[in-house]
N, C-alpha and C positions, 0 to 999 in steps of 0.2 A: 661498149660498156659504159653505164652511167655511174659516175662517181657520186657517192653520197657524203654529205658533210658530217663530221664528227659532232658538231654542234652548229646550229643555224646562227650565223653571225648577225648581230643586231646592227646592221649597217644603216645609218640614217639616210634615207632616200634623197632628202633635199640636199644634203652635202654632196652626194654622188652627182646629182643633176647639176648642182652649182659648179662643181669641178669640171664636168663635161662642157658646160656653157663657156667657162673661162678658156679652156683649151680650144674649143671650137671657134671662139672669137679670134684667138691668136692665129689659128689656121686660116680663117676667112680674111684676116688682115694681110697675111702673107700673099694671098691671091689678089686682093684688090690693089696692093702696092705694085703688082706686076700687070695691073690693068687687064685681068682675066674676066671671062664671062661669069654670069651668075651661077651657071651649072658648075663651072670649075671652082668657084668660091664655095659652093655647097660641098663639093667633094673634098676640098682642103679642110673645111670645117669638120667633116665626118671623120676623116682619117686621123686628124689631130685629136678630136674629142674622144674617140673610142678605140684608137689604135693600140694603146698600151694595155687597156683592159681586155681587149680581144685576144691579144697575144698571151696574156696571163691565163685567160680561161682555156685557150687551146692547149697550153702546156700542162694545165691541171687535168685536162680531159673533159672539159665542159663545153656546152654550146655557148658561143659568145653572148655575153650578158645583154647586149642591146637588142638582140633579136626577139627576145620574149618580153621586153619592156617597151610598151608603146610610147612612153614619154621621152625616151632618149632621142629617137629620130625627130620628134617634134621640137625638142630643145635645140638640136643641131641645126635644123632648118631655120628656127627663129633666130638663132645666133648669127647665121649667115645673112639672113634678111636684115637684121639690125645693122650689121656692118655695111651691107650694100646700100642701105637707104640713108645712112647718116654721114655727115661731113667728116672727112679724114682728120680734121683738126681736133675732133672729139677724142681721138685715140692717141694723140701725141702726148709726150711726157712719160712719166713713170707709173701712171695709174695701172695700166695693164700689166706692167712688170711686177708690181706688188700683188696684183690679183693672181698672176701666174704663179708667183712664189707660194701664195697660200694654197692654190689649187694643187700644186706639186706636192706640198707637204701632206695635205689631206688625202690625196690619191694614193700616195705611197703607204700611208697608214692603213687605209681601207683595203688596198691590194694585198698587203701583208696579212691583215686580219682574215681576209677571205681565204687566202692560201692556207693559213694555219687551221682554219675551220674545216678544210677539206683534207686534213691529215698530212700536209706537207711539213717536213722538218723545219725548224726555225731558220737555219741559214739559207736554204733555198727559198723559203717563204719570203725572207727579206729581199732576196734577189728578185723574186717575182713582184714584190712591192716597188722596187726601183723600176722594173720593166713597166709596171702600170703607170708610174708617173712620168717616165721619160720617153718611151718608145713613140708615142704619138707625135711629140715634138721633133724627134729624129726623122720620122717619115715626112713630116711637114718640111723640114729643112732640105731633105734630099729632093723632094718634088720641086721645091723653090730654087734649087741649085745654089744654096748657100752652105757655108761650113756648118756641119752638124754640131749641136750642143755637146756631143761626146768628144769633139775634137777641139774644144775651146778650154783654156786653162781656168776659166771662171768657175766658182763653186756652185755648180748646179746639180750634177749627178752626186757630188759629195753630200750636198744637203739632202738629197733624196735618200741616199744610203743611211744618213743619220736618222731620219724619221722612220724608215723601214726597220733598221736595226734595233732602235729603241722599242718599237712596237713588238718585235719578236722577243726581245729580252723581257719586257714587262709582262707579256703574255706567259712566258715560261715561268716567271716568278709569281704568277697568279695575282698580279696587280689588277684591280677592277678596271674593266675596259674604259669607263668614263674618265678615269684618271690616267691610265697608261696611254690611251690613244691621244688624249689631249696634250699630255706632256711631249709625246713623240712628235706630234704635228707642230707644236709650238717651237720645239728645238730645231727642226728642219727649217721652218719658216724664219726663225731668228738668224740661223746661219746664212740662209740665202739672202735675207735682208741686209745683214752685215756685209756680205760680199758685194752687194749692189751699192751700198752707201760708201764703203771704204775701199772699193775696188780690190778686194782680196782675191788672189788667184793661187792656184797650185804651182809649185815650181816645175818648170819644164826640163826635159832631158838636155844636158849639155855635154857634147862629146869633147873629150880632152885631146 
């Protein structure tokens, strides 16, 4: 059964591809740090770049978005090639962390907006937004054999939930997408940025 959208979402393609590139680069970096082959590097870039959006689309009942978009595979391959051909020192520091934070916020908003456009209720749509932004990184971490972002106390999934939740709320309140999506993305990006700068973490369970 083909699911039809209630309203075609005006998702900016360049933002989608930029987010995919950022996440694909983070996946490729995980592979090269383990001194993997170029084929493995491309695979890491692919699952990190499109993993969350693919899971979202399957849960909605759609064909994975990147199958029908010829640009996505090209962006993933270019991202892997960029990492493979450049010195590792180019990627040291916090630059990629900030880019990842921005990609996370944008992806969560776009994922929520797409789910809402296909008739998903606001709360599960927000959950799908979080899935869009986080699942690719989780798959990357599992493949790399490192603790998943889901298992860390840092504010990552929380920032994703903030962006996705605000997007769903603003949409329900009929806030114009240009304003609602921008505010939602900026809020999640700001929270993630604050967590990186000031080392803000969620409290962990302490048994008495």
